[in-house]
C-alpha positions in Angstrom: 185.0 109.3 53.8 181.6 107.7 54.2 179.1 109.0 51.7 175.4 108.1 51.0 176.7 106.0 48.0 179.4 104.2 50.0 183.1 104.8 50.9 185.4 107.2 49.1 189.1 107.6 49.5 190.4 111.1 49.2 194.1 111.0 48.1 196.5 113.8 47.8 200.3 114.0 47.4 202.8 116.8 47.7 204.9 115.3 44.8 203.8 113.7 41.5 202.9 110.1 42.3 203.3 107.5 39.5 201.0 104.5 39.1 199.0 104.9 42.4 197.6 101.5 43.5 195.0 100.9 46.2 194.8 97.6 48.0 192.0 96.8 50.4 190.8 93.4 51.7 187.1 94.3 51.4 187.0 96.9 48.6 188.1 97.4 45.0 189.0 100.9 43.9 187.0 102.1 40.9 190.1 104.0 39.8 193.5 102.2 40.1 197.0 102.4 38.7 196.7 106.2 38.0 199.0 109.1 38.1 198.4 111.7 40.8 199.5 115.3 40.2 200.8 117.2 43.2 198.5 119.1 45.4 195.3 117.9 43.6 193.1 115.8 45.7 191.4 112.8 43.9 188.3 111.1 45.2 188.3 107.4 44.5 185.0 105.5 45.1 185.4 102.0 46.7 183.2 99.1 45.6 182.8 96.2 48.0 184.0 92.7 46.8 181.0 91.2 48.7 177.6 92.7 49.4 178.0 91.7 53.1 181.0 94.0 53.3 179.2 97.3 52.8 179.2 98.1 56.5 182.9 97.3 56.9 185.1 100.3 57.1 187.9 100.4 54.5 191.3 99.2 55.7 194.2 99.0 53.3 197.2 100.7 51.7 198.1 103.0 48.9 201.3 102.6 46.9 203.0 104.4 44.1 206.1 103.2 42.2 208.0 106.3 43.1 206.9 106.4 46.8 209.4 105.8 49.6 206.8 103.7 51.5 203.2 102.7 51.3 200.5 104.8 53.1 198.1 102.9 55.2 194.5 103.9 55.8 191.8 102.8 58.2 
């Protein structure tokens, strides 16, 4: 989601997700390596690595150690 303060990822899982990690070429997640309870959306603000990247849309992946596969976002 684009917000007035920047980009925010909204993440939700049907199962408990352990050690959720967010990887993006242009952004750092302000919250990383966290547990995600089922059916409870979490909003994770993204901070650009470089001030020139603020207009670049997020493009990365979300992983959890107990997930079958990564989830990609764009």
